[in-house]
C-alpha positions in Angstrom: 9.7 4.1 -37.8 9.4 7.7 -38.7 11.1 6.7 -42.1 8.2 8.2 -43.8 8.3 12.2 -43.0 11.8 11.7 -42.4 13.6 10.1 -45.0 11.4 11.9 -47.7 12.5 15.0 -46.2 15.9 14.1 -47.8 14.6 14.1 -51.5 15.6 17.0 -53.2 12.7 17.9 -55.5 11.7 21.1 -56.3 8.9 23.6 -55.0 7.3 22.4 -51.5 6.1 18.8 -50.7 4.3 17.6 -47.6 4.0 14.4 -45.3 5.7 11.4 -47.2 7.5 13.9 -50.0 9.3 16.6 -48.4 11.1 19.8 -50.0 14.2 20.2 -52.0 17.0 21.5 -49.8 18.6 24.1 -51.9 21.9 23.8 -49.8 24.1 20.8 -50.5 25.0 18.5 -47.2 28.1 18.5 -46.0 30.5 17.5 -42.9 28.5 15.8 -40.2 25.0 15.7 -42.1 26.8 13.9 -45.0 28.5 11.7 -42.7 25.3 10.8 -41.0 23.6 10.0 -44.0 26.0 7.8 -45.4 26.0 5.8 -41.9 21.9 6.0 -42.1 21.9 4.2 -45.6 24.5 1.9 -44.5 22.2 0.7 -41.4 19.0 0.8 -44.3 21.0 -1.7 -46.4 22.4 -3.8 -43.6 18.7 -3.9 -42.4 17.8 -5.3 -46.0 20.4 -7.7 -46.0 19.5 -9.1 -42.9 16.1 -9.7 -43.4 16.6 -11.2 -47.0 18.9 -13.7 -45.4 16.1 -14.6 -42.2 14.9 -17.8 -42.5 11.9 -18.6 -42.5 10.3 -15.2 -43.4 7.0 -13.7 -42.1 4.9 -11.2 -43.4 6.9 -8.7 -40.5 10.5 -9.6 -42.1 9.2 -9.3 -45.8 7.6 -5.9 -45.1 10.4 -4.5 -43.3 12.8 -5.6 -46.1 11.2 -3.7 -48.2 10.9 -0.7 -46.3 14.3 -0.7 -45.2 15.7 -0.9 -49.3 13.0 2.1 -49.9 14.7 4.1 -47.1 18.1 3.4 -48.3 17.2 4.9 -51.4 15.3 7.7 -50.5 18.4 9.0 -48.3 20.5 8.6 -51.1 18.4 10.9 -53.1 20.3 14.1 -52.2 23.4 12.7 -54.0 21.4 12.4 -57.7 21.9 15.8 -58.6 24.5 14.8 -61.5 22.9 11.3 -61.7 21.7 10.1 -65.3 17.8 10.5 -65.7 17.0 6.6 -65.2 18.9 6.6 -61.9 17.1 9.6 -60.7 13.9 8.0 -61.8 15.1 4.4 -59.9 15.6 6.2 -56.7 12.4 8.1 -57.1 10.3 5.1 -57.5 12.1 2.9 -55.2 12.0 5.3 -52.4 8.4 5.4 -52.2 7.8 2.9 -49.8 8.6 4.6 -46.4 5.6 6.1 -44.2 3.2 4.0 -46.2 5.2 1.0 -45.8 5.8 1.4 -42.2 2.3 1.7 -41.3 2.2 -2.0 -42.9 5.4 -3.2 -40.7 3.4 -1.6 -37.5 0.2 -3.6 -38.4 2.4 -6.4 -39.0 4.5 -6.1 -35.3 1.1 -5.1 -33.4 -1.3 -7.5 -35.2 0.8 -10.6 -36.1 0.1 -13.0 -38.7 -2.7 -11.8 -40.9 -2.5 -8.1 -39.9 -1.8 -7.0 -43.4 -4.5 -7.8 -46.2 -4.7 -7.2 -50.0 -6.4 -3.8 -49.0 -3.7 -2.2 -47.0 -1.2 -3.6 -49.4 -3.4 -1.5 -51.9 -3.7 1.5 -49.8 0.1 1.5 -49.1 0.8 1.3 -52.9 -1.7 4.2 -54.1 0.3 6.4 -51.6 3.4 4.9 -53.2 2.1 6.2 -56.6 1.4 9.7 -55.4 5.2 9.7 -54.1 6.5 9.1 -57.5 3.9 11.2 -59.2 4.7 14.2 -57.0 8.7 13.4 -57.4 8.4 13.2 -61.0 6.1 16.1 -61.7 9.2 18.0 -59.7 12.1 16.3 -61.4 12.4 19.3 -64.3 10.5 22.0 -62.6 12.4 25.6 -63.1 11.2 26.9 -59.6 7.6 26.6 -60.7 5.3 23.9 -59.9 2.1 23.1 -62.0 -1.4 22.9 -60.8 -1.5 19.2 -61.2 1.4 18.7 -58.9 0.1 21.0 -56.3 -3.2 19.0 -56.0 -1.3 15.7 -55.8 0.9 17.4 -53.1 -2.3 18.2 -51.5 -3.5 14.7 -51.7 -0.1 13.5 -50.5 -0.3 15.6 -47.2 -3.4 14.3 -46.4 -2.7 10.5 -47.0 0.5 10.6 -45.3 -0.4 12.3 -42.4 -3.2 9.8 -41.9 -0.9 7.3 -42.2 1.5 8.4 -39.4 -1.4 8.7 -37.1 -2.5 5.0 -37.9 1.1 4.0 -37.5 1.2 5.4 -34.0 -2.5 4.1 -32.9 -1.4 0.7 -33.8 0.6 0.5 -30.6 -2.0 1.6 -28.6 -4.4 -1.1 -29.7 -5.8 -4.2 -27.6 -6.2 -4.5 -23.9 -3.0 -3.3 -22.7 -3.9 -4.8 -19.0 -3.7 -8.3 -20.8 -0.4 -7.8 -22.2 2.8 -9.2 -20.6 4.8 -6.4 -19.3 7.4 -6.7 -22.1 5.0 -6.0 -24.5 3.5 -3.0 -23.0 7.2 -1.7 -22.5 7.9 -2.3 -26.4 4.7 -0.5 -27.5 5.5 2.4 -25.3 9.0 2.9 -26.3 7.7 2.6 -30.1 5.3 5.7 -29.5 7.5 7.8 -27.7 10.4 7.0 -30.3 8.3 7.3 -33.2 6.5 10.5 -31.9 10.0 12.0 -31.2 11.2 11.6 -34.5 8.3 12.5 -36.8 7.2 15.4 -34.6 10.9 16.5 -34.5 11.5 16.6 -38.2 8.2 18.1 -38.8 8.9 21.0 -36.8 12.2 21.6 -37.9 10.8 21.8 -41.4 8.1 24.1 -40.4 10.5 26.6 -38.9 13.5 26.0 -41.8 12.1 28.3 -43.9 12.8 31.1 -41.3 16.3 30.0 -40.3 18.7 28.3 -42.7 20.7 27.1 -39.8 17.8 24.8 -38.9 17.5 23.4 -42.3 21.1 22.6 -41.8 20.2 20.7 -38.8 16.8 18.8 -40.4 19.1 17.6 -42.8 21.4 15.9 -40.5 18.4 14.8 -37.9 16.6 13.0 -40.5 19.1 10.5 -41.0 19.6 10.1 -37.7 16.2 9.4 -36.7 16.0 7.0 -39.7 18.7 5.0 -38.1 17.3 4.7 -34.7 14.2 3.6 -36.0 15.5 0.9 -38.2 17.3 -0.2 -35.1 14.6 -0.2 -32.9 12.2 -1.9 -35.5 14.9 -4.7 -35.2 15.0 -5.3 -31.9 11.0 -5.4 -31.9 11.1 -7.9 -34.8 13.4 -10.0 -32.7 11.2 -9.6 -29.5 8.6 -10.8 -31.9 10.2 -13.6 -32.9 11.1 -14.6 -29.3 7.4 -13.7 -27.8 4.8 -14.0 -30.8 1.6 -12.2 -30.5 -0.8 -14.2 -28.9 -3.3 -12.3 -26.9 -6.5 -14.5 -26.3 -8.2 -12.1 -28.8 -6.0 -12.7 -31.5 -5.8 -16.5 -30.9 -8.6 -17.6 -29.6 -11.5 -15.2 -30.0 -14.2 -16.5 -32.5 -14.1 -15.3 -36.0 -16.7 -12.9 -37.4 -19.3 -14.7 -40.0 -17.9 -14.8 -43.4 -20.6 -16.3 -45.1 -24.5 -15.3 -45.7 -26.3 -17.8 -43.5 -30.0 -17.9 -42.7 -31.6 -16.8 -39.1 -31.6 -20.4 -38.3 -28.1 -21.2 -39.1 -27.0 -18.2 -37.5 -29.1 -19.4 -34.2 -26.7 -22.7 -34.6 -23.5 -20.7 -35.0 -24.5 -18.5 -31.8 -24.8 -21.8 -29.8 -21.9 -22.7 -31.2 -19.7 -20.2 -30.0 -21.5 -20.6 -26.5 -20.4 -23.9 -26.2 -16.7 -22.9 -27.3 -16.2 -19.8 -25.1 -18.6 -20.5 -22.1 -18.5 -24.1 -21.9 -15.3 -24.8 -23.2 -15.9 -28.0 -25.0 -12.6 -28.0 -26.8 -11.0 -28.9 -23.4 -12.4 -32.7 -24.0 -9.7 -34.5 -25.8 -12.1 -36.8 -27.6 -14.5 -34.1 -28.7 -16.1 -35.2 -32.2 -17.6 -33.0 -35.0 -20.6 -35.8 -34.3 -20.7 -35.2 -30.6 -20.9 -31.1 -30.9 -23.5 -31.5 -33.5 -25.8 -33.6 -31.5 -25.4 -31.3 -28.6 -26.4 -28.7 -30.8 -29.5 -30.7 -31.8 -28.1 -30.4 -35.7 -26.9 -32.6 -38.6 -22.9 -33.5 -38.5 -22.7 -32.1 -42.3 -24.5 -28.9 -41.5 -22.4 -28.2 -38.7 -19.3 -28.8 -40.8 -20.7 -26.3 -43.2 -21.5 -23.8 -40.7 -17.8 -23.9 -39.3 -16.9 -23.0 -42.7 -19.2 -20.9 -44.1 -20.3 -19.1 -40.6 -17.0 -19.3 -38.7 -14.5 -18.7 -41.8 -12.8 -22.1 -40.2 -11.0 -24.8 -42.7 -12.8 -27.3 -40.9 -13.6 -28.6 -37.2 -10.1 -29.8 -36.1 -8.6 -25.9 -37.2 -11.5 -24.5 -35.1 -11.4 -26.9 -31.7 -7.1 -26.7 -31.9 -7.0 -22.7 -32.3 -9.4 -22.6 -29.0 -7.1 -25.1 -27.4 -3.8 -23.3 -28.1 -5.4 -19.9 -26.9 -6.1 -21.6 -23.9 -2.9 -23.0 -23.4 -1.4 -19.5 -24.2 -3.0 -18.0 -21.5 -1.8 -20.5 -18.7 1.6 -20.6 -20.0 1.7 -16.6 -19.8 0.7 -16.8 -16.3 3.5 -16.3 -13.8 1.3 -17.9 -10.9 0.9 -21.2 -12.9 3.5 -23.4 -12.3 1.9 -26.5 -14.1 4.0 -28.6 -16.5 3.8 -28.4 -20.3 2.1 -31.9 -20.4 -0.5 -30.6 -17.7 -1.4 -27.4 -19.6 -1.7 -29.6 -23.1 -4.1 -31.8 -21.2 -6.1 -29.1 -19.7 -6.0 -27.5 -23.0 -7.8 -30.7 -24.6 -4.8 -32.3 -26.7 -4.7 -36.0 -25.8 -0.6 -36.3 -25.6 2.5 -34.1 -25.8 3.5 -34.8 -29.3 0.6 -33.2 -30.9 0.2 -30.5 -28.5 3.9 -29.4 -29.3 3.1 -29.7 -33.3 0.1 -27.7 -33.3 1.4 -24.9 -31.0 4.5 -24.3 -32.9 2.7 -24.3 -36.5 0.1 -21.8 -34.6 2.3 -19.6 -32.8 6.2 -20.1 -34.4 7.9 -21.3 -31.2 7.5 -24.2 -28.8 5.4 -24.1 -25.6 8.6 -24.0 -23.6 10.0 -21.1 -25.5 7.0 -19.3 -25.3 6.7 -19.7 -21.6 10.4 -18.6 -21.0 9.4 -15.5 -23.3 6.7 -14.2 -21.1 8.0 -15.0 -17.8 11.5 -13.7 -18.2 12.5 -10.1 -17.0 11.7 -7.0 -18.8 15.3 -6.6 -19.7 15.8 -10.3 -20.8 12.9 -10.1 -23.0 13.1 -6.6 -24.6 16.2 -6.1 -26.0 16.7 -2.6 -27.1 19.7 -1.6 -26.3 
């Protein structure tokens, strides 16, 4: 959602802004521009309410809710000219989670649960501080901008441009050949719409100084693009609920070591990974940690410790179940595989169907049957973008 560069373009600050915090429009919006802005605000508020109502909430829902609310405030900013100072400041601060917030949305959308960590939230928060600082520094300006505001403007230009590029690149990550067709269509549509909105509003902003008519056009295009991206993202969120992101590399790949281990311990960890990836020992229904420790030539307590410290897993059962579910996901997504759910669960290493269904739903957010249906449906049924 190019909400970043776009909706901040509606912010009526004095002086020049770049990236996320764009320039003050000298002319007031009227006619279709005002109508488009009012409609975009209504769509953003509606998006916020829908996401708050959603149960259960995932990281993607919560982040998108924050971005939707911030979008609404940012779009309302041109109407704050005669508002009380506290309200102007509230809108300035509340509307500072647009491009930075949507970067987090793209990570959650294309990386799944866990795609947004504390460091990413801190980066987005830092950009929000820059936006609020710039807007605060220009609220009382009388045609001139101080040197510190110009410095913030330069940092904001760099930071917002970087986040916009990263947002676009999120859709390119992963092995496209291994993705279902509907997932590839979703990502392609995201990139095309995002690029069109960001580049279109940026180009109009660059040309606006030379042509007043383009400035007026841009003030109407910004809310139209914002609406398009909000609605598209809702369609993408709905698609993600029906077909959770679960490519083998995100579900079953061995995690990087998280603790400090000795060279001998590292050797055991590598041997364990070979047994999981090459020999697929997780497909043995009665596999116990003691059995695996014996095959690796190490003590059971040592292997349990290395599973926690060397692979970052909570315990042996979580490690095995994660690989089993990844194996089942690959088979369920294979359109040429006509095995029953029971057969697939047994092949993945589950002793019975009940534990498989519970473990699968806990990990993927849907039942194996729903997962198979979502990955085998026609593109039009699976990707509802209209």
